[in-house]
N, C-alpha and C positions, 0 to 999 in steps of 0.2 A: 677162488682165492684172492684173500683178501687185502683192499688198497691199505697196505701202510706209509703211503706218502704223508706227509704231514702239510697243511694249506702254509703259504709263503706268507708271513705275517706282512701289511703292508704297513709304510709309517705313516704317522696321521700326516706328517707334511705334505704326503702324495695324495691322503683323500681330502686334505683343505684344496690343493690344486686342482682335483678332480671338481671339487666343489662350486670353484671359482671361473673353471673353466665351462662347465657345462650348464648348472643349476642357475646361477646367479644371473647371468647373461638375458636368460630364458624369463625368471621371475621380473625382474626390470622390464624387459617387454612389455610382460602382462600388464606388470603395474602401468605402466607406462601411457599403454592402450586403453584403460581401462578410465583413466584420467583423462585421457581425449575423450573419447566418447561422452564421459560426462560433461564436459566441457560443452561438448559439440550440442550434447542437447540441452541441457542446461543456459548457454549464453546463444550458440548460432541456429537454433531448431528453428526450420521450417519460416524463418522470418519473410511473408510474402510482402508486407506493406513496411513502411515506415511515416510515422505520423507528426505531427504537432497539434499540441492542446491549444484552442483559441479560446481568450477571455474576452469580453466588450474592451473594448477602447474608443475614447471618443479625443476629438480636439474641440476645443474653445475659440471661436473664430471672431476675429471684429464684424456686426454687423455693417456697420459702417465707418469711414475714414473719422481718423481725430486721435487724440491724444488719452492714450490712457493715464491713468489715476488710480491709487488705492488699491493697487493688488496685495493681496490681502493673505496669498498662499506661499509656498517654499517648495522646491524639490521634497519629494516624500510625505509632503503632507496629505492627511486623509481628509475627505470632503465627503459628503453627501450630495444627491442630485437637489439641484435648486438650491445647494447655499450661492451665496454671492461671492464672486473669487476676485472680483477687479472692480470698475469701474473706468468708462469713455468719454471723455468730452467731446463730442461731434462738433460743436460749434467754432468757428473763428473769434477768439477774443476781438480782436483789432476791427473784424463786420460786426461785433454785438455793439461793440463800443461806438462807433459812426454811429447805428440806427438807433440806439438809443439816445443821443445827443438828437436826430432829427425830431423823435418825439418829443424831447425836453424843450425843444425851441419850439414844435406846434402847439405844446401844450401852453406854454408864455404868451403867444401870440393868440390864441385862445381865450386867456385870461385878460389880456387886455382890450379883449373887444366886449367883455363884461360888464359896462358902464351903466350902474344903475341909474334910470332917469324914474321910477315911480316909486314911490312906497311899499306898493302892493307887489310888488318884482323883488323887495330885499329876501323874504324866503327862500325865492328861488335864486337867487343867488347865490346867499349862503349855502345853499346846497350844493349847488353844480362849484363853489368855491371847494368846498371841502371834498367833492368829488374831484376837483383839478389838483389838489394836497395829498391827496391818498394816491392817484396817478403818478405824481409827480418824485415822491417818495418811493414808488414801486420802483420807477425807471431807474432813480439813484442807488436803489436797493441791489436792484440787477448789475448796475455797473459796479458796485463797488464789490458784487459777488463774483463780478469776470475776473476785477484784477487782485482778487483773494486767492482766484483758483489758481492765476496768474503767478503771485508770489508764493504760493503753496508749493509748485512745480520747480520755481525756482533754490526754493530751499532743500528740497528734495536732491535737485542736480548739485546744489554744493556739499549736502551732507556727502553723498557721494563719494564727492571730489575729495573730501576731506578725509574718508577714509582710506584713500588713496594713498595720501598726502598731497596732492598737488593741488593744493587753496590755504588760502591761510585762515585763524582762527576770526578773523576780525572780517574775512566778508561771510563766513560763517554769522558770525554775528548780526551780522547789518539788513543779511538775509531774513532770519530769525525776528529780527524787531520790526521790517518789515510786514513781514505773515501776520504778527499777533496784532499790532495797531491797525491794517486792514480786517481781522477777526471782530477788535472790537468794534471797528465802523459800521461794518456790517450787523454786531449785533443791535446796536443803536437804531439804526435806521429800520430794521425790522421791529425794535419794540416799537418808532413810530409808526410804522405800518399799523400793526395789530390795533393801537391805541385809535386812531383813524379810521380804521374799520369798522370800529366797535361805535364809535360814535356814530357813524352812517349809519350804520345798524337799527341804531337808539332811538334814529330821528323821527317824527309820526309824520310819515308821508301824506296823510289825508290833511293835516294844516297846511298844508305847501298848497296852494291858489292851483287852478286848473288852467293855469296860461301854461305850467309845468307839461309839455307835450312831447313824447316820442319824436315826432316828425320836427320839432323845433330845432332851426340849423343849429346852435348851442347845445343839447341835449344829442342830437346826431353826430357832432364834433366828438365832443365828449365819449360817445358811444363808441366812434372809430378810433380815438387812442385807449381807448381803455381793452380794446381786440386786438389791437399792434402789440401794446405791453403784454396782453395773456399770451400772446403768440409765440414774442421773444422770450418770456419767464419758462415758456412749454420748450423752446429750441436751447432754452440753458440747462434745465434739465440732464445729468450727464446718464447716459445708459447703463444699465448695471447688465455684467458682463456674470452669467450662473453658469455652476458646475451642471450639465449634462448627466453625467451617468455620476453613482456614488463608488467610490474606489480610491486611488493615490494619484496624488498628482505626480506625473513620471519626468515631466521636464516643461518649465517654464520659460519659453523663447523671448519675451518683452518683459521689457521694466517700464518702472514707471516714469512719467515723463515723455515714454518715447513714441513716437508718430506712427501708426500704423493705416494703411490703405484698409479698403472691405476687403473681408475674404481672408486677410492675414491670419495665422496661427498662431495664438496667444500662449497655451500652454496645451498637452495634451493631457490626459487622464486614464486610467490602466484599473479593469477591475482584477480582483484578488480571484474572484471566484469562477469554474472553467465554465466554460457553456457545452462544448462539443468540441472534438477530435476532428481532423481533415488527413485524411490519410492516402495515399497514395499506391494504388498496384502498379507494380513496375512491368511496362513492356519489354518483351514480349508478355499478353494476358494469358496463361493457361486455364486460369477461374475465373468467369465474370462475375462479379459481386453482384446481390442484389438487394434491392431492400427488406430486411428483417431477417438475412441472414446474421450471423453468430460470427462475434473475429475477438480473438483471446488477443488483448492488449497487454503487453510486457514490459514495467518499467527499465531505463538502462541505468537501473542501481545495481547495489553489492548482492542486496536480497534477488535482485530478480522480480517482486511483487508483479502477480497479474492479475485479470478479472474479465471474467466474457461481458462482453457488450456486446450491440446490435450494431448494424450499416442503417441510417436513418435515409439518407440520399445518394445517389450514384450519378457522378457528371455524366456527359454527354461527350468530350473533348480529351484526348490527352493535352497532358500539361508538361511543364518543366515541371520537373521535382528539388524546389529550391533546397530542400536538405541536404539534398546529395550532393547537389554544386557547390555547397559552399560547404562540404565535407572534402571534398574532392576536385579542387578548380583548377588543377592542371590537366585534366582528364582533356583530349579535344574534342569530345562533342557532350551534348546536354543529356544528360538523363531525364527519360520521360516517362510517365504516369499515371491511370485513370484515378480521378479524385474521387473520394467516398467521404460523405461525412456519418462519421461515429457517435451514436447518442452517449452519453455519460451516464453510468449507473453510480457513482460516488462510491464505491467499492476500492475504487486507489484513491491515494492523496495525490492528485494532480494538480501541477499548477500551471496556469497560462503560459503559453512559450516553451515550455516542455518539449523534447523528443522521445517518441512511444516505441517500440516493434512492436507491431501487430500480426498474426499470424488469420487467416481464413479459416473456419473449421465448415469442412463439408462433411458430410455424412451418406 
C-alpha cells in the first residue's frame, strides 16, 4: 500500500536552532582544541632547559690608589681593546712637593760647595753648573706640573658645581685663570729644560779635564740628585687606564677628581657579541646531557626562531637557576638544575643577556 503521507515541513527557525544547539558548539570545541594544540606545540613544546646568552664582560679597575683624571668615556660609548679611557694620578701632591723642596735645597748646597780654586777646574765647574741648572729646572718643572694637576682637578670640580648651579661665575673664572697660569708656567720651564739639555749634549766632554771623574764627591752628589729627580718624575707620571676588551661602556662608576683605592671598579664594559649559552636542565634530570649532544634553541620572541646547537660542556653540580628564581621570586623553594654550556653557531641573532628556551634532542 503506497505511503501517501507527506513530510511535515520544518521551519527554518527550527533548523537554525538545531544548528546552534548541536553543530556550532562542537565546531567551536574542535577549533579551540586545534588552536590550543598548536599553541602548546609552538610555545611550550618540551622545553627541558632555560638558558641565558653570555657575552664577554670586563671591569676597569684601579691598579693603585690615587685620584682619577681625564675620564674620556661615558655610558654607551663604544671602545676598542687597548683604548685609553682615563688616567690615575697615584702620587700625593703634598708629598711630591716636599720631596722636590728637599732636592732643591740639596742642589743649592752642592752649588755653594763648587768654589773654583784653579783655572783648570773652570771647565769642570761650568759643566757641573749646567748640570745643576738642568736638575733644578727639572725639579721646578715637576713641582709646577703637580700644581697644574691640582689646579686642573679644582677646575673640573668647580665646573661640575657650576653645572648644578652650586657655585658662582667668579669662582669658575678664578679656577680657570689659575689653571691657565700654571699651564703657561709649565710650558716655559719645559722649554728651558729642553734648551739646557741641548746645551749639555753639545758639550765636547773630551775638552773637560780628566779631573772630572765619576767617583768625585761633587760628581757623585750630582748623580744622586739626578737619580732622585728621575724617580720623582717617574712617580709623577699618571697611570693610563685602558679598555681590556672591545665593546660598549655599560656604566661609569667613578668621575674625574674622585679618589679610588686599589682594586676599585671604575667602569664596566660589555661586548655586543655573544660567546656561548649557559643553560640548566631542571631537576629531576631524566635525560642527562653529554658533550656533543644536539640542542634545539628557541628564542622567546613572537616568531619563535630556532636553531640546532651543540652541548659543549656539562657541569658537575646542581646550581640554582637564577633565571627562574627571578621570574618567580614568591616561590618558597629554589629551582635547581644541571648547568651546561652550549656552543653558538650564529644561525640565530642572539644578544648577550637574552633568555632562550632549549630542548635536548634524543634520537
